[in-house]
N, C-alpha and C positions, 0 to 999 in steps of 0.2 A: 911275057909281061909283068913285072910286081901290080900288085892292084892297093891302092890306099884304101883303106876304110874311112868313108866322112860322115859325121853325124849332122843330118841339119837340123836345126835347133828351131822351136818354135818362136823364140824371140834373137832376132839378129845379135843384141847385146849380151845374150848369155853365154856366146862361145868368147868372149873376151873377160868377162868374168870367170868362169869356169878354164880358161887359160891361166889367168892371172892366181888362182885358189889353189888350181891342183885337184879340184874335190873333183868325187866321182860323179860323172852324169846320171842326174835321177830318169828313169823312163818316161815320167810325164815331160821333160823338158825337149824331147825328141819328137821330130816330127815324121822323119825319113831317115832311113841308111842309103848311104850311097859309097857306088864304087868310082873311082878316079885311077886313071894311068899313072904311076909313079914320074915324076918330072925328069925329064933326060939329063937335064943340068944341076938339078940339085935331089941326089938320090935319097929316099924314105920323105919328100913332098910329094905332093899331088899335083898334077899339072891342072892347067887350069879350067879345065871344066868334068865335070864328071860323064860315064859312060851314057848317061841319059841325057846330058849336053848343058846341064846346070852348071854355074859360074860355084869354084869350089872355094873363092875367096872368105864367103861368110860362114864355112862351114868347121866343125872342128873335127880334127885326126883323131880316131882310131887306133890308136896303137897296138896291132895285132898281129902275130907271127900265125900265118894258116896253116891250118891241120887239116886239110882235107876239102875246107869250106873258105868262101872267099870272106865270109864275116862269124863276126864273133857270135857264139849260142845265144845269148843273151838277148840279142837284136833281132833275134829269126821273125819276131812279128812285125818287125818297122822295116824290112828292107824294099827298097824301090825296086817295083816290077820289070823296068826296063834294064835298070843297073844288072839285077840279077840275071836277064836273059842275054844281056852283052858279055858280061863276065863266062857264063856257062858256055856259050857259043866261038868263044875265043880259043 
């Protein structure tokens, strides 16, 4: 199952601003990093909920090609423990 990395931002509106301007995400704007299964109808897009059950609609997709771990190293301190457990056990 492909995993999509999602950033839960401190402010819901930040996702729209960041996507529109394509600015890099500052760590201070990120609340937590989640994993979601890929949408079966639109590969590369997340499904409706994360592995921990949160709605993905307000989250920002972190484009990441896995190289052994499901998340980019820069976000190691922000990983949702529930998502991490779910990905590792699948």
